[in-house]
N, C-alpha and C positions, 0 to 999 in steps of 0.2 A: 384079388378082386377081377374078377373075367371082364373084357371088355364089354362084351353086354349089358352086366351090370352096372360097369359105368356109365354109358349109353342112357339106361334107365336112372339113372341117379340125376347127371345132370339135364335127363330132360324133366323129373320132378322138380329138381330147382326151378329150370327157367319156369316152368308154368306156376308154381310157389310165388314166384316173383312179382308173376303179372297178376295176382289174385285179386277181386274185387276188393279186399278190406287194403290193399298194398295201393293200387288203383284210384281208390278213394281220398287217403291219406295224399297221394300224390296231388290228385287235382284240389284239393285243401291245400297245401301247403302254395302252392302255384295259386291259386286265388287271392292268397292274402299278398303275394307280388304286385296283381293287378291293382291290388285294393291301395299298395302304399304307393304306385306311379298314380293311380288317381287322385288321391289326396295330396302328392305333389304338382298335381292339375289341377286341380278344382274347375280351370276357369270352361275345361273341355268336354262335352260330353261323353260317355261309354257308351259302345257300340259293340257289340258281341258278334263273328264272325259265325256265321250258319255253317258246318253243323257243331261243331269241335268247342270252339269257342264261346259257346253258350255254358258251359258248364263251369267255365274259370269264371264268372260274373257274377257277385251276387245282387240277386231279385231286387235288392234295396237300392244296389249303387245304380242299376240298368236294369229296364228288360227290351230294349232296341235292339233289334238283329241288323245285320247285313250278310249280304251271301258275295263275300269272291271264292271263286272259284280253284283250288292249286291248279287241278289239270289245264286251266286256260294261262299257266304261264310252266308250263311242260316247257324246256328247251327244242326249239325247231318246230315247236305245235303253238306258238303265242296266237292268243285270241283277245279280240274285245267282241263279250258275250252281249247282243241286244236284251237278252230274254235276265241277263243280270248285269244291266246298268247303273242298278244302286240308285235311282234317281232319287228315293227316298230320304237318301242321308245328305246329299247338295244342299237343301235349306239349313237343314240341321249345320253344318260347314260354315256356312256365309252368317246365321246366326249368334253363333259361338264363336266365329274365325277361327278355328277348327275342331278335331273331332280327334277323340282314339280309340282303335280298334283292335280288339282281341284276339286271339289267335294261339293255337300249336300247332309243333309241329313232333312224328319222333324220332328217336334216340338215331345221332346221327346228323342232325341239320340245326342249326342257332335259330332260325326261324323257315315258316313254311313258304310253299312256293306262291303260294298268295300273297305273301307281303311282299319277295322279292322279287318280284317278276307280273303279277296280274294286277297289283295294286298300282306299282309304276305305269303298267301300259294305261290303267284306266284315268288314271291321273292327267298323262300326254294326251290322251285322247279328248278328254272333257277340256283341257289347254287351248287345244287345239280347232275343238270344234267352235267354243268361246271366240277365239282368235277369228276365228273363219265367220262369226255370225255376225260381229261388232266392228271387222275390222281393225282389230289391235294392234299394234306392235310387238306384243308378247313372243318371246323366243320359245320355241318348242325342244323340250329335252323328254327323257327317258334317264329320269333318276334312279337308281339302282345302288342298292350297299357294295361296294369294292368291294370287300372282303369275301361277296359271295356271287356275283355275279363280274363275268371279265369284261373289257373293254370290246371284245371283241363281238358277244353276244347283243349285251346294253346296244350298239351298233346294229347289228341284226333285226333289233326290236323297234329302234328306231325307224326304219326303212320300212314300217307297216304302218305308222302310225296315222300318212297320208289313207290310206286308203280303209282304215280301221273309224278315220273320220268321215269321209264318206259314206259309209255306211248308217255311222249315227244321225246325219244332216240327212238322209233320205228319209230315214226312219220317220214313223208317227208320234217319234218322242219330239214335245217341242222346248228345243234345246234357248230357245230366249228365254220364255216364260221362265223356266228352269233356274236358269241362272242369271234374272234381269239384275239382283241385288250382290252380285259376286265382283270384286274390284281387284281383284288378285288373283294368280293362277294357284292351282291343288299342287302339295310337292310332299311325297311320302317321309316319314322321319321314324327309323326304325329305335327299340329299346329291348333288349333282349336280358334273360336272369343273369347272364353275362356281366351287365353291367353292372357298376355298383353307384345309384343315384343318389348322390347325397347329396347334390346341389341340382332341383329342378333347372333345367332350358328355358329362356324367357322366351317366347316367339312373338311380343306385344309387338317389336320394330321391326319384325320379319316382313321379306314383300313377297310373301305367299302364307295359304292357309296350309299350316302343318296338317296332315295327314301324318296323325301317330302312331304306329303299328307296336305295338307290344306283346311280344312271345312269351308267353307266361313259362313256360317250362325250360327248365337247365339242363344244359350237355353236363351238366360233373353230377357224379354221384351224390347226393343229397339225401335226408332224412334221417331221422333221429327215432329208431324204435319201430322203422319197418322199412321197406325195401323198396327204394324209390323208382320211378315209371316215368319215364320223360314222355310227353304226348300220349296221356294215358285216359284223354277222354278219346283218342279218336277206336275211330270203327266203333262206337259204343254199341251196338247194334249186336256187337258179338260177343258180348263182354257184360252187358248191363244187365241183362232180365229184365223185368220191368219198373228198373228205374229209369228215370229222367232228369234231366237238368232241376225242373222242379220239385221234383219229389227229394232229390238229393241235399239240396237246400232247405225244404222245410225240416227232414231228417239229420241233417248234417250233422251236429252235437255226437247224436246216438252213432252216428255210423261208422263217425273217427274216430270215437271212444278206444273201441278196443276190438279185437276181431268178433269175442262171443257179442258183444254190444252189435257190431256190424252185423253177426248171422239173425240177429234176434232181429234187429231193426228192420231187416230184406225180408222175415216172414210176415212180421206187421204191415207191411207194404204189401205184398201178393193178398195178402187176406182184403185189403183193402180197394186192392187196386179197381175191383170192379163196380163200384161205387160210383154214381155220379160226380160230374166232375163242376163246378161252378162259375167256369171260364165264359163268358162271354162275350169274346172277343171276333169281330168280323170286318170283315172292307168292302163298302161298297165301290165297285168298277166307273169312276168317270161319273158321271151325271146320271149315270143309268140307272134305274130301278133294282139291278141286281148285285146280290152281296154275297160273298165267300166266307165262308166260318168252318171251326173243329167240330170234332165229334163231343166237344165239351159241351157249347153250346146247345147241340142237338139233344143231350142227357138232359136239359133242364128244360123241361116244357114250357117253364117263366120265359125263359131266354125269346123262345118262338112264340110267344104273344105279342112281339113287335111287331112279327112277320105277318102278311096276307097267305103267302103262299112259300112251303118248304119242301126243297128236293132231298132227301137222306141217301147219301149216296156210301155211307159206312156200312158195315155189314151186322151193324146193332140197331134192331128195330125198337123203335118206341111207342106204348100200347096210347094210340092218339085216340082220346076220344069225341064222337059225333060234340059234345058242348064247348069245345076247344073252334074259336070264327076261322082259323089258316085250312088253307088246303093244304092235303098233304099227299106225296109219293111219297115210297120205297123203292130206292134203288139199288139193290146190293151192290158191289164191284170191290172185290178182294184187292187191294193194295199194295200189289207186288206184279212184277211182271205175267204171274199168275191170271192176276183180272184181264190181261188182255179181251179174252172172247168175251167176258161181260161188260166191260169198257163199250164195243160192238152192236151189243144187243142194247145196251141202256140207254147211246146217244137216239137214236131215235124216238125210241119210249119218252124221255124228256123233254127233245123240241117238240112231239106230240103234246105232251100232256101242260106246256108251259103255252103253247102259241095262244089260248084261248085269255092269259094274264096277264101276258107281258106288254104287251102294247098301251095299257094303261098304268103311266107314270104313278100313278096313286097307288097302285100295287108295290108293296115288297116282298119281293122275293130272294129267298137265301136257299145258297146250294151250300153244300157241306160234306164233310168227310171225315176219317176220323185224325188226322194229322190237319185239313185245310190246305196242305200244300200238292197233291196229286189228282187224285181222284176229283174233286168239285172243282178242280180250277181245271180239269180236261170239261168235263162236262159243263162249265161256265163258259169255255171256251166258245163250244160247239153251241150254245143261245147266244153270244153275241156275234158269231158269225153269219148265222143264219136269220136273225133277228134286227141288227142294227145295221145303220151306214155309221161311211165314215166319220159323220162328226158325232156319234154316239145317239142318234136321234133312232126310235123306230121307226124298222123298215124289214118288211119281209123279202132278203134276197132270192133272185132266183138260179137254178142253179149254172145258167151261163155269168152270173155277177161274180160268183165267188172264184179266188184262184187260191193259191199258195201263198203268194202274198199279202193276201187281205187278210186269210189264216193265224201271217206270223203279226200283220200288227195288231188283232185283237189279242195276242195273247201279251204282246207291250202294255196293251192297256191293263193287264191283269197284274203284270208284273210289278208294273208301275205303282199300282194302286193297293197291291196284297204283299208284303216286300219275302212272305214265308213261303209264293208261290213257287215251286221246284218241280213239275211234272217229270216223268219218266218217258223217256224218249218213245217207248215202246207203246204209252200210253196215248202219246201225242199223233202217233203214228195213226193209230186207232180213227182219232179226229182228222188227221188229213184224208185217210181211208176213206171215212165215210163223205165227204164232201166230191173228193177227186173219182169217186164213183158213180155218183150223181152228175158229175162235170161231163164222165164218159155217156150215159144214159141218156143225156139232152141232145148229143152231138148225132 
């Protein structure tokens, strides 16, 4: 056999090993481990880490998510991101005395950087902020898995905690209110597929709130009747086609039954993908009358009837009849970097349209897009920046009132209220550019 033939054969085997069927079987097997851990530790709520972790958590178990980004924990690039402060899970931890977080990683690691570094930093920063806010005597440490993070790296991370803490305390996040019921510090604990969890750990007498990081995938070659893929759900946009975590769990039994059943199920899903969703999830920002929702809301006119004003930022228009009572604006913006110009054009149109309604607190305003994570977030950010003061009260801010810090604080309002918010940097630049250009023209 010639070298080219060997290369093509090896290439084909690699491609087949990562086929849709093998990936879904791997996700299914890993999800059973997650369910097993949650059953062993029933006192703690399960929270999936966006985006990969969502695939591994049965929606009947939990639909709650957080967003701890692995790149915030990359060596020598450690961060505490205010955009990903994950404030919404703090009350959850307090009320249940802990939490289970679920994520995964690709071949070569026992756990993702989000677990080994990002979450330890997050815990240490919040502990430090609570200590400063209340004058407590807590010792501040960065607890990291010793088999993954060296002592030298741990010490470097620890040195950054004071500046990260100042960043948090100086922000618009109300540390005192969010943590008023917390009586112990946060501390990460790790459970991986390589652990044999025969006896569940008991944290009832622990002097900390356990943040239990469950890494779903195995580093070993498992799989009975299929080729196991570690971290199979990672980078799902490259392999999932029309499939989403929600659709996977709806069609799970057929998708993992056999290769032929998987193909048939995918064909069925593709034919149904254009049907409207019945989801009605949306988030109001602080005490304002402004909410962010998903395209699923928008495709169901029934879910719009609770609003007085709707701004549709998705590329899917809806036939709104004059008989409907709400005011409607269609502002199509492509949900990717290609939509930057469309975003730049949409911002002034949205601000002009909403100006006549935003001042009346009795009018409920919905801004939504395909996922409720990017385009709608940026349009809502522009509205909050233009029409609300630092207390969340209606105020038409002049050009000289607006600066980058103000925009950053309004973004914090959104990420605190709307956990799925994850605007692309390119889109955020368009919001900043719009207001900065106004500032310069006023000088």
